[in-house]
N, CA, C and O atoms as a Tripos MOL2 file, in Angstrom:
@<TRIPOS>MOLECULE
protein
  248   247    62     0     0
PROTEIN
NO_CHARGES

@<TRIPOS>ATOM
      1 N          -1.7270  -15.5560  -33.0470 N.3       1 MET1
      2 CA         -2.4430  -15.7850  -31.8040 C.3       1 MET1
      3 C          -3.2390  -14.5370  -31.4260 C.2       1 MET1
      4 O          -2.7590  -13.4130  -31.5670 O.2       1 MET1
      5 N          -4.4480  -14.7530  -30.9500 N.am      2 LYS2
      6 CA         -5.3010  -13.6380  -30.5500 C.3       2 LYS2
      7 C          -4.9120  -13.1550  -29.1560 C.2       2 LYS2
      8 O          -4.4820  -13.9330  -28.3040 O.2       2 LYS2
      9 N          -5.0730  -11.8600  -28.9510 N.am      3 ILE3
     10 CA         -4.7840  -11.2680  -27.6480 C.3       3 ILE3
     11 C          -6.0030  -11.4520  -26.7580 C.2       3 ILE3
     12 O          -7.1100  -11.0550  -27.1220 O.2       3 ILE3
     13 N          -5.7990  -12.0530  -25.5930 N.am      4 LEU4
     14 CA         -6.8800  -12.2540  -24.6190 C.3       4 LEU4
     15 C          -6.6100  -11.4190  -23.3800 C.2       4 LEU4
     16 O          -5.5100  -11.4390  -22.8280 O.2       4 LEU4
     17 N          -7.6190  -10.6900  -22.9550 N.am      5 LEU5
     18 CA         -7.5090   -9.8450  -21.7650 C.3       5 LEU5
     19 C          -8.3640  -10.4200  -20.6530 C.2       5 LEU5
     20 O          -9.4150  -11.0100  -20.9020 O.2       5 LEU5
     21 N          -7.9060  -10.2430  -19.4260 N.am      6 ASN6
     22 CA         -8.7220  -10.7020  -18.3030 C.3       6 ASN6
     23 C          -9.7780   -9.6520  -17.9760 C.2       6 ASN6
     24 O          -9.8530   -8.5980  -18.6060 O.2       6 ASN6
     25 N         -10.5720   -9.9650  -16.9940 N.am      7 GLU7
     26 CA        -11.6970   -9.0980  -16.6280 C.3       7 GLU7
     27 C         -11.2280   -7.7060  -16.1800 C.2       7 GLU7
     28 O         -11.8360   -6.7020  -16.5510 O.2       7 GLU7
     29 N         -10.1770   -7.6440  -15.4040 N.am      8 THR8
     30 CA         -9.6610   -6.3670  -14.9090 C.3       8 THR8
     31 C          -9.1610   -5.5050  -16.0600 C.2       8 THR8
     32 O          -9.4620   -4.3130  -16.1280 O.2       8 THR8
     33 N          -8.3990   -6.1090  -16.9610 N.am      9 GLU9
     34 CA         -7.8620   -5.3700  -18.1020 C.3       9 GLU9
     35 C          -8.9810   -4.8670  -19.0090 C.2       9 GLU9
     36 O          -8.9200   -3.7470  -19.5150 O.2       9 GLU9
     37 N          -9.9970   -5.6960  -19.2120 N.am     10 THR10
     38 CA        -11.1250   -5.3080  -20.0590 C.3      10 THR10
     39 C         -11.9130   -4.1730  -19.4250 C.2      10 THR10
     40 O         -12.2800   -3.2140  -20.1040 O.2      10 THR10
     41 N         -12.1720   -4.2760  -18.1400 N.am     11 ALA11
     42 CA        -12.8900   -3.2090  -17.4340 C.3      11 ALA11
     43 C         -12.1350   -1.8890  -17.5420 C.2      11 ALA11
     44 O         -12.7430   -0.8370  -17.7430 O.2      11 ALA11
     45 N         -10.8120   -1.9440  -17.4090 N.am     12 GLU12
     46 CA        -10.0080   -0.7200  -17.5300 C.3      12 GLU12
     47 C         -10.1100   -0.1400  -18.9330 C.2      12 GLU12
     48 O         -10.2450    1.0740  -19.0900 O.2      12 GLU12
     49 N         -10.0490   -0.9900  -19.9540 N.am     13 GLN13
     50 CA        -10.1360   -0.4910  -21.3310 C.3      13 GLN13
     51 C         -11.4710    0.1780  -21.6060 C.2      13 GLN13
     52 O         -11.5360    1.1500  -22.3580 O.2      13 GLN13
     53 N         -12.5340   -0.3340  -21.0020 N.am     14 LEU14
     54 CA        -13.8690    0.2140  -21.2290 C.3      14 LEU14
     55 C         -14.2680    1.2680  -20.1940 C.2      14 LEU14
     56 O         -15.3720    1.8110  -20.2460 O.2      14 LEU14
     57 N         -13.3660    1.5510  -19.2560 N.am     15 SER15
     58 CA        -13.6410    2.5040  -18.1630 C.3      15 SER15
     59 C         -14.8850    2.0980  -17.3880 C.2      15 SER15
     60 O         -15.7460    2.9240  -17.0860 O.2      15 SER15
     61 N         -14.9620    0.8100  -17.0740 N.am     16 LEU16
     62 CA        -16.0790    0.2470  -16.3140 C.3      16 LEU16
     63 C         -15.5580   -0.4860  -15.0910 C.2      16 LEU16
     64 O         -14.3590   -0.7330  -14.9610 O.2      16 LEU16
     65 N         -16.4650   -0.8260  -14.2040 N.am     17 LYS17
     66 CA        -16.1170   -1.6710  -13.0690 C.3      17 LYS17
     67 C         -16.2670   -3.1350  -13.4810 C.2      17 LYS17
     68 O         -17.0650   -3.4680  -14.3580 O.2      17 LYS17
     69 N         -15.4920   -3.9950  -12.8380 N.am     18 LYS18
     70 CA        -15.5850   -5.4290  -13.1310 C.3      18 LYS18
     71 C         -16.9970   -5.9470  -12.8930 C.2      18 LYS18
     72 O         -17.4620   -6.8260  -13.6180 O.2      18 LYS18
     73 N         -17.6770   -5.4200  -11.8960 N.am     19 ASN19
     74 CA        -19.0400   -5.8650  -11.6120 C.3      19 ASN19
     75 C         -19.9870   -5.5680  -12.7730 C.2      19 ASN19
     76 O         -20.9320   -6.3200  -13.0150 O.2      19 ASN19
     77 N         -19.7350   -4.4770  -13.4880 N.am     20 THR20
     78 CA        -20.5610   -4.1640  -14.6540 C.3      20 THR20
     79 C         -20.3750   -5.2330  -15.7260 C.2      20 THR20
     80 O         -21.3530   -5.6910  -16.3170 O.2      20 THR20
     81 N         -19.1230   -5.6360  -15.9830 N.am     21 LEU21
     82 CA        -18.8710   -6.7080  -16.9480 C.3      21 LEU21
     83 C         -19.5450   -8.0040  -16.5190 C.2      21 LEU21
     84 O         -20.1190   -8.7110  -17.3460 O.2      21 LEU21
     85 N         -19.4760   -8.3140  -15.2390 N.am     22 ARG22
     86 CA        -20.0980   -9.5380  -14.7240 C.3      22 ARG22
     87 C         -21.6100   -9.5070  -14.9320 C.2      22 ARG22
     88 O         -22.2140  -10.5010  -15.3360 O.2      22 ARG22
     89 N         -22.2040   -8.3610  -14.6510 N.am     23 LYS23
     90 CA        -23.6530   -8.2180  -14.8330 C.3      23 LYS23
     91 C         -24.0190   -8.3570  -16.3050 C.2      23 LYS23
     92 O         -24.9800   -9.0440  -16.6530 O.2      23 LYS23
     93 N         -23.2470   -7.7020  -17.1650 N.am     24 TRP24
     94 CA        -23.5010   -7.7830  -18.6000 C.3      24 TRP24
     95 C         -23.4040   -9.2140  -19.1090 C.2      24 TRP24
     96 O         -24.1990   -9.6260  -19.9550 O.2      24 TRP24
     97 N         -22.4320   -9.9790  -18.5990 N.am     25 ARG25
     98 CA        -22.3160  -11.3810  -19.0270 C.3      25 ARG25
     99 C         -23.5690  -12.1550  -18.6800 C.2      25 ARG25
    100 O         -24.0530  -12.9480  -19.4870 O.2      25 ARG25
    101 N         -24.0930  -11.9350  -17.4990 N.am     26 CYS26
    102 CA        -25.3210  -12.6260  -17.0690 C.3      26 CYS26
    103 C         -26.5270  -12.2130  -17.9190 C.2      26 CYS26
    104 O         -27.4290  -13.0150  -18.1610 O.2      26 CYS26
    105 N         -26.5330  -10.9710  -18.3640 N.am     27 LEU27
    106 CA        -27.6490  -10.4450  -19.1500 C.3      27 LEU27
    107 C         -27.4710  -10.6500  -20.6560 C.2      27 LEU27
    108 O         -28.3720  -10.3370  -21.4340 O.2      27 LEU27
    109 N         -26.3150  -11.1720  -21.0670 N.am     28 GLY28
    110 CA        -26.0540  -11.3630  -22.4920 C.3      28 GLY28
    111 C         -25.6940  -10.0780  -23.2100 C.2      28 GLY28
    112 O         -25.8420   -9.9810  -24.4290 O.2      28 GLY28
    113 N         -25.2210   -9.0880  -22.4630 N.am     29 LYS29
    114 CA        -24.7930   -7.8120  -23.0390 C.3      29 LYS29
    115 C         -23.2720   -7.7570  -23.0320 C.2      29 LYS29
    116 O         -22.6050   -8.7010  -22.6090 O.2      29 LYS29
    117 N         -22.7410   -6.6490  -23.5020 N.am     30 GLY30
    118 CA        -21.3050   -6.4470  -23.4450 C.3      30 GLY30
    119 C         -20.5630   -7.2070  -24.5280 C.2      30 GLY30
    120 O         -21.1680   -7.8660  -25.3740 O.2      30 GLY30
    121 N         -19.2310   -7.1010  -24.4860 N.am     31 PRO31
    122 CA        -18.4250   -7.7790  -25.5010 C.3      31 PRO31
    123 C         -18.4870   -9.2950  -25.3220 C.2      31 PRO31
    124 O         -18.6660   -9.7960  -24.2120 O.2      31 PRO31
    125 N         -18.3360  -10.0130  -26.4360 N.am     32 SER32
    126 CA        -18.3070  -11.4720  -26.3380 C.3      32 SER32
    127 C         -17.0640  -11.8850  -25.5560 C.2      32 SER32
    128 O         -16.0730  -11.1560  -25.5080 O.2      32 SER32
    129 N         -17.1330  -13.0520  -24.9520 N.am     33 PHE33
    130 CA        -16.0370  -13.5060  -24.0920 C.3      33 PHE33
    131 C         -15.7850  -14.9900  -24.3020 C.2      33 PHE33
    132 O         -16.5840  -15.7060  -24.9060 O.2      33 PHE33
    133 N         -14.6450  -15.4220  -23.7810 N.am     34 VAL34
    134 CA        -14.2390  -16.8210  -23.8300 C.3      34 VAL34
    135 C         -14.1160  -17.2980  -22.3840 C.2      34 VAL34
    136 O         -13.6330  -16.5640  -21.5220 O.2      34 VAL34
    137 N         -14.5470  -18.5060  -22.1270 N.am     35 LYS35
    138 CA        -14.4710  -19.0160  -20.7630 C.3      35 LYS35
    139 C         -13.7160  -20.3370  -20.7600 C.2      35 LYS35
    140 O         -14.0580  -21.2610  -21.4980 O.2      35 LYS35
    141 N         -12.6850  -20.4190  -19.9220 N.am     36 PHE36
    142 CA        -11.8950  -21.6250  -19.7130 C.3      36 PHE36
    143 C         -12.0750  -22.0210  -18.2550 C.2      36 PHE36
    144 O         -11.4050  -21.4720  -17.3810 O.2      36 PHE36
    145 N         -12.9600  -22.9570  -17.9810 N.am     37 GLY37
    146 CA        -13.2650  -23.2860  -16.5830 C.3      37 GLY37
    147 C         -13.9020  -22.0720  -15.9340 C.2      37 GLY37
    148 O         -14.9630  -21.6110  -16.3550 O.2      37 GLY37
    149 N         -13.2380  -21.5560  -14.8940 N.am     38 SER38
    150 CA        -13.7640  -20.3640  -14.2280 C.3      38 SER38
    151 C         -13.1150  -19.0780  -14.7400 C.2      38 SER38
    152 O         -13.5100  -17.9830  -14.3380 O.2      38 SER38
    153 N         -12.1230  -19.2030  -15.6210 N.am     39 ALA39
    154 CA        -11.4170  -18.0340  -16.1570 C.3      39 ALA39
    155 C         -12.1950  -17.4280  -17.3280 C.2      39 ALA39
    156 O         -12.5620  -18.1240  -18.2750 O.2      39 ALA39
    157 N         -12.4350  -16.1300  -17.2410 N.am     40 VAL40
    158 CA        -13.1320  -15.3950  -18.3040 C.3      40 VAL40
    159 C         -12.1050  -14.5120  -19.0000 C.2      40 VAL40
    160 O         -11.3410  -13.7960  -18.3510 O.2      40 VAL40
    161 N         -12.0950  -14.5710  -20.3240 N.am     41 ARG41
    162 CA        -11.1700  -13.7590  -21.1020 C.3      41 ARG41
    163 C         -11.9250  -13.0850  -22.2440 C.2      41 ARG41
    164 O         -12.9260  -13.5990  -22.7410 O.2      41 ARG41
    165 N         -11.4230  -11.9330  -22.6400 N.am     42 TYR42
    166 CA        -12.0190  -11.1540  -23.7210 C.3      42 TYR42
    167 C         -10.9720  -10.9580  -24.8110 C.2      42 TYR42
    168 O          -9.8210  -10.6280  -24.5280 O.2      42 TYR42
    169 N         -11.3820  -11.1650  -26.0560 N.am     43 GLU43
    170 CA        -10.4900  -10.8960  -27.1740 C.3      43 GLU43
    171 C         -10.4510   -9.3980  -27.4250 C.2      43 GLU43
    172 O         -11.4750   -8.7180  -27.3620 O.2      43 GLU43
    173 N          -9.2650   -8.8960  -27.7090 N.am     44 GLN44
    174 CA         -9.1150   -7.4650  -27.9990 C.3      44 GLN44
    175 C         -10.0260   -7.0600  -29.1500 C.2      44 GLN44
    176 O         -10.6410   -5.9940  -29.1120 O.2      44 GLN44
    177 N         -10.1160   -7.9010  -30.1670 N.am     45 ALA45
    178 CA        -10.9620   -7.5940  -31.3230 C.3      45 ALA45
    179 C         -12.4350   -7.4990  -30.9260 C.2      45 ALA45
    180 O         -13.1650   -6.6790  -31.4830 O.2      45 ALA45
    181 N         -12.8890   -8.3250  -29.9670 N.am     46 ALA46
    182 CA        -14.2780   -8.2880  -29.5110 C.3      46 ALA46
    183 C         -14.5660   -6.9920  -28.7580 C.2      46 ALA46
    184 O         -15.6650   -6.4460  -28.8510 O.2      46 ALA46
    185 N         -13.5860   -6.5070  -28.0210 N.am     47 ILE47
    186 CA        -13.7480   -5.2500  -27.2850 C.3      47 ILE47
    187 C         -13.8760   -4.0950  -28.2770 C.2      47 ILE47
    188 O         -14.7400   -3.2310  -28.1280 O.2      47 ILE47
    189 N         -13.0170   -4.0880  -29.2780 N.am     48 ILE48
    190 CA        -13.0650   -3.0330  -30.2970 C.3      48 ILE48
    191 C         -14.3900   -3.0770  -31.0550 C.2      48 ILE48
    192 O         -14.9950   -2.0370  -31.3140 O.2      48 ILE48
    193 N         -14.8360   -4.2770  -31.4090 N.am     49 ALA49
    194 CA        -16.1180   -4.4240  -32.1150 C.3      49 ALA49
    195 C         -17.2710   -3.9350  -31.2410 C.2      49 ALA49
    196 O         -18.1850   -3.2780  -31.7380 O.2      49 ALA49
    197 N         -17.2390   -4.2440  -29.9570 N.am     50 PHE50
    198 CA        -18.2760   -3.8000  -29.0310 C.3      50 PHE50
    199 C         -18.3260   -2.2730  -28.9770 C.2      50 PHE50
    200 O         -19.4040   -1.6780  -29.0070 O.2      50 PHE50
    201 N         -17.1720   -1.6570  -28.8990 N.am     51 ILE51
    202 CA        -17.1100   -0.1890  -28.8780 C.3      51 ILE51
    203 C         -17.6920    0.3730  -30.1750 C.2      51 ILE51
    204 O         -18.5290    1.2750  -30.1490 O.2      51 ILE51
    205 N         -17.2440   -0.1640  -31.3040 N.am     52 ASN52
    206 CA        -17.7180    0.3350  -32.6010 C.3      52 ASN52
    207 C         -19.2210    0.1370  -32.7810 C.2      52 ASN52
    208 O         -19.8900    0.9860  -33.3710 O.2      52 ASN52
    209 N         -19.7540   -0.9660  -32.2810 N.am     53 ASP53
    210 CA        -21.1880   -1.2330  -32.3940 C.3      53 ASP53
    211 C         -22.0460   -0.2980  -31.5430 C.2      53 ASP53
    212 O         -23.2510   -0.1720  -31.7590 O.2      53 ASP53
    213 N         -21.4080    0.3510  -30.5770 N.am     54 ASN54
    214 CA        -22.1660    1.2030  -29.6590 C.3      54 ASN54
    215 C         -21.9020    2.6970  -29.8640 C.2      54 ASN54
    216 O         -22.2850    3.5100  -29.0230 O.2      54 ASN54
    217 N         -21.2630    3.0610  -30.9560 N.am     55 ILE55
    218 CA        -21.0540    4.4750  -31.2640 C.3      55 ILE55
    219 C         -22.4020    5.0800  -31.6790 C.2      55 ILE55
    220 O         -23.1070    4.5430  -32.5330 O.2      55 ILE55
    221 N         -22.7270    6.1770  -31.0700 N.am     56 LYS56
    222 CA        -23.9790    6.8960  -31.3660 C.3      56 LYS56
    223 C         -23.6310    8.3010  -31.8420 C.2      56 LYS56
    224 O         -22.6310    8.8840  -31.4220 O.2      56 LYS56
    225 N         -24.4640    8.8310  -32.7190 N.am     57 HIS57
    226 CA        -24.2380   10.1740  -33.2450 C.3      57 HIS57
    227 C         -25.3190   11.1540  -32.7650 C.2      57 HIS57
    228 O         -25.2410   12.3570  -33.0120 O.2      57 HIS57
    229 N         -26.3130   10.6150  -32.0850 N.am     58 SER58
    230 CA        -27.3980   11.4610  -31.6050 C.3      58 SER58
    231 C         -28.0860   10.7380  -30.4320 C.2      58 SER58
    232 O         -28.0910    9.5090  -30.3680 O.2      58 SER58
    233 N         -28.6510   11.5010  -29.5310 N.am     59 THR59
    234 CA        -29.3730   10.8880  -28.4210 C.3      59 THR59
    235 C         -30.6330   10.1720  -28.8940 C.2      59 THR59
    236 O         -31.1700    9.3320  -28.1720 O.2      59 THR59
    237 N         -31.1080   10.4890  -30.0880 N.am     60 SER60
    238 CA        -32.3000    9.8030  -30.6070 C.3      60 SER60
    239 C         -31.9790    8.3640  -31.0130 C.2      60 SER60
    240 O         -32.8980    7.5790  -31.2470 O.2      60 SER60
    241 N         -30.7180    8.0060  -31.1010 N.am     61 GLU61
    242 CA        -30.3250    6.6420  -31.4550 C.3      61 GLU61
    243 C         -30.3350    5.6920  -30.2650 C.2      61 GLU61
    244 O         -30.1680    4.4850  -30.4350 O.2      61 GLU61
    245 N         -30.5220    6.2100  -29.0980 N.am     62 VAL62
    246 CA        -30.4410    5.3860  -27.8870 C.3      62 VAL62
    247 C         -31.6900    4.5480  -27.7310 C.2      62 VAL62
    248 O         -31.8080    3.7880  -26.7700 O.2      62 VAL62
@<TRIPOS>BOND
     1     1     2 1
     2     2     3 1
     3     3     4 2
     4     3     5 am
     5     5     6 1
     6     6     7 1
     7     7     8 2
     8     7     9 am
     9     9    10 1
    10    10    11 1
    11    11    12 2
    12    11    13 am
    13    13    14 1
    14    14    15 1
    15    15    16 2
    16    15    17 am
    17    17    18 1
    18    18    19 1
    19    19    20 2
    20    19    21 am
    21    21    22 1
    22    22    23 1
    23    23    24 2
    24    23    25 am
    25    25    26 1
    26    26    27 1
    27    27    28 2
    28    27    29 am
    29    29    30 1
    30    30    31 1
    31    31    32 2
    32    31    33 am
    33    33    34 1
    34    34    35 1
    35    35    36 2
    36    35    37 am
    37    37    38 1
    38    38    39 1
    39    39    40 2
    40    39    41 am
    41    41    42 1
    42    42    43 1
    43    43    44 2
    44    43    45 am
    45    45    46 1
    46    46    47 1
    47    47    48 2
    48    47    49 am
    49    49    50 1
    50    50    51 1
    51    51    52 2
    52    51    53 am
    53    53    54 1
    54    54    55 1
    55    55    56 2
    56    55    57 am
    57    57    58 1
    58    58    59 1
    59    59    60 2
    60    59    61 am
    61    61    62 1
    62    62    63 1
    63    63    64 2
    64    63    65 am
    65    65    66 1
    66    66    67 1
    67    67    68 2
    68    67    69 am
    69    69    70 1
    70    70    71 1
    71    71    72 2
    72    71    73 am
    73    73    74 1
    74    74    75 1
    75    75    76 2
    76    75    77 am
    77    77    78 1
    78    78    79 1
    79    79    80 2
    80    79    81 am
    81    81    82 1
    82    82    83 1
    83    83    84 2
    84    83    85 am
    85    85    86 1
    86    86    87 1
    87    87    88 2
    88    87    89 am
    89    89    90 1
    90    90    91 1
    91    91    92 2
    92    91    93 am
    93    93    94 1
    94    94    95 1
    95    95    96 2
    96    95    97 am
    97    97    98 1
    98    98    99 1
    99    99   100 2
   100    99   101 am
   101   101   102 1
   102   102   103 1
   103   103   104 2
   104   103   105 am
   105   105   106 1
   106   106   107 1
   107   107   108 2
   108   107   109 am
   109   109   110 1
   110   110   111 1
   111   111   112 2
   112   111   113 am
   113   113   114 1
   114   114   115 1
   115   115   116 2
   116   115   117 am
   117   117   118 1
   118   118   119 1
   119   119   120 2
   120   119   121 am
   121   121   122 1
   122   122   123 1
   123   123   124 2
   124   123   125 am
   125   125   126 1
   126   126   127 1
   127   127   128 2
   128   127   129 am
   129   129   130 1
   130   130   131 1
   131   131   132 2
   132   131   133 am
   133   133   134 1
   134   134   135 1
   135   135   136 2
   136   135   137 am
   137   137   138 1
   138   138   139 1
   139   139   140 2
   140   139   141 am
   141   141   142 1
   142   142   143 1
   143   143   144 2
   144   143   145 am
   145   145   146 1
   146   146   147 1
   147   147   148 2
   148   147   149 am
   149   149   150 1
   150   150   151 1
   151   151   152 2
   152   151   153 am
   153   153   154 1
   154   154   155 1
   155   155   156 2
   156   155   157 am
   157   157   158 1
   158   158   159 1
   159   159   160 2
   160   159   161 am
   161   161   162 1
   162   162   163 1
   163   163   164 2
   164   163   165 am
   165   165   166 1
   166   166   167 1
   167   167   168 2
   168   167   169 am
   169   169   170 1
   170   170   171 1
   171   171   172 2
   172   171   173 am
   173   173   174 1
   174   174   175 1
   175   175   176 2
   176   175   177 am
   177   177   178 1
   178   178   179 1
   179   179   180 2
   180   179   181 am
   181   181   182 1
   182   182   183 1
   183   183   184 2
   184   183   185 am
   185   185   186 1
   186   186   187 1
   187   187   188 2
   188   187   189 am
   189   189   190 1
   190   190   191 1
   191   191   192 2
   192   191   193 am
   193   193   194 1
   194   194   195 1
   195   195   196 2
   196   195   197 am
   197   197   198 1
   198   198   199 1
   199   199   200 2
   200   199   201 am
   201   201   202 1
   202   202   203 1
   203   203   204 2
   204   203   205 am
   205   205   206 1
   206   206   207 1
   207   207   208 2
   208   207   209 am
   209   209   210 1
   210   210   211 1
   211   211   212 2
   212   211   213 am
   213   213   214 1
   214   214   215 1
   215   215   216 2
   216   215   217 am
   217   217   218 1
   218   218   219 1
   219   219   220 2
   220   219   221 am
   221   221   222 1
   222   222   223 1
   223   223   224 2
   224   223   225 am
   225   225   226 1
   226   226   227 1
   227   227   228 2
   228   227   229 am
   229   229   230 1
   230   230   231 1
   231   231   232 2
   232   231   233 am
   233   233   234 1
   234   234   235 1
   235   235   236 2
   236   235   237 am
   237   237   238 1
   238   238   239 1
   239   239   240 2
   240   239   241 am
   241   241   242 1
   242   242   243 1
   243   243   244 2
   244   243   245 am
   245   245   246 1
   246   246   247 1
   247   247   248 2
@<TRIPOS>SUBSTRUCTURE
     1 MET1         2 RESIDUE 1 A MET
     2 LYS2         6 RESIDUE 1 A LYS
     3 ILE3        10 RESIDUE 1 A ILE
     4 LEU4        14 RESIDUE 1 A LEU
     5 LEU5        18 RESIDUE 1 A LEU
     6 ASN6        22 RESIDUE 1 A ASN
     7 GLU7        26 RESIDUE 1 A GLU
     8 THR8        30 RESIDUE 1 A THR
     9 GLU9        34 RESIDUE 1 A GLU
    10 THR10       38 RESIDUE 1 A THR
    11 ALA11       42 RESIDUE 1 A ALA
    12 GLU12       46 RESIDUE 1 A GLU
    13 GLN13       50 RESIDUE 1 A GLN
    14 LEU14       54 RESIDUE 1 A LEU
    15 SER15       58 RESIDUE 1 A SER
    16 LEU16       62 RESIDUE 1 A LEU
    17 LYS17       66 RESIDUE 1 A LYS
    18 LYS18       70 RESIDUE 1 A LYS
    19 ASN19       74 RESIDUE 1 A ASN
    20 THR20       78 RESIDUE 1 A THR
    21 LEU21       82 RESIDUE 1 A LEU
    22 ARG22       86 RESIDUE 1 A ARG
    23 LYS23       90 RESIDUE 1 A LYS
    24 TRP24       94 RESIDUE 1 A TRP
    25 ARG25       98 RESIDUE 1 A ARG
    26 CYS26      102 RESIDUE 1 A CYS
    27 LEU27      106 RESIDUE 1 A LEU
    28 GLY28      110 RESIDUE 1 A GLY
    29 LYS29      114 RESIDUE 1 A LYS
    30 GLY30      118 RESIDUE 1 A GLY
    31 PRO31      122 RESIDUE 1 A PRO
    32 SER32      126 RESIDUE 1 A SER
    33 PHE33      130 RESIDUE 1 A PHE
    34 VAL34      134 RESIDUE 1 A VAL
    35 LYS35      138 RESIDUE 1 A LYS
    36 PHE36      142 RESIDUE 1 A PHE
    37 GLY37      146 RESIDUE 1 A GLY
    38 SER38      150 RESIDUE 1 A SER
    39 ALA39      154 RESIDUE 1 A ALA
    40 VAL40      158 RESIDUE 1 A VAL
    41 ARG41      162 RESIDUE 1 A ARG
    42 TYR42      166 RESIDUE 1 A TYR
    43 GLU43      170 RESIDUE 1 A GLU
    44 GLN44      174 RESIDUE 1 A GLN
    45 ALA45      178 RESIDUE 1 A ALA
    46 ALA46      182 RESIDUE 1 A ALA
    47 ILE47      186 RESIDUE 1 A ILE
    48 ILE48      190 RESIDUE 1 A ILE
    49 ALA49      194 RESIDUE 1 A ALA
    50 PHE50      198 RESIDUE 1 A PHE
    51 ILE51      202 RESIDUE 1 A ILE
    52 ASN52      206 RESIDUE 1 A ASN
    53 ASP53      210 RESIDUE 1 A ASP
    54 ASN54      214 RESIDUE 1 A ASN
    55 ILE55      218 RESIDUE 1 A ILE
    56 LYS56      222 RESIDUE 1 A LYS
    57 HIS57      226 RESIDUE 1 A HIS
    58 SER58      230 RESIDUE 1 A SER
    59 THR59      234 RESIDUE 1 A THR
    60 SER60      238 RESIDUE 1 A SER
    61 GLU61      242 RESIDUE 1 A GLU
    62 VAL62      246 RESIDUE 1 A VAL
């Protein structure tokens, strides 16, 4: 079974505010998520992949 985190737990893992995650969802940014009715959940693997995809080694990569 995959580990699913709620919005608060995900925001804490990424050191972000929940509102940032909400904005990113509307903009199609951020980690992929699963939605069950009004409940939003994030897979731990998706959070890790999001972090890895955003690793930069120089400011010229931004």
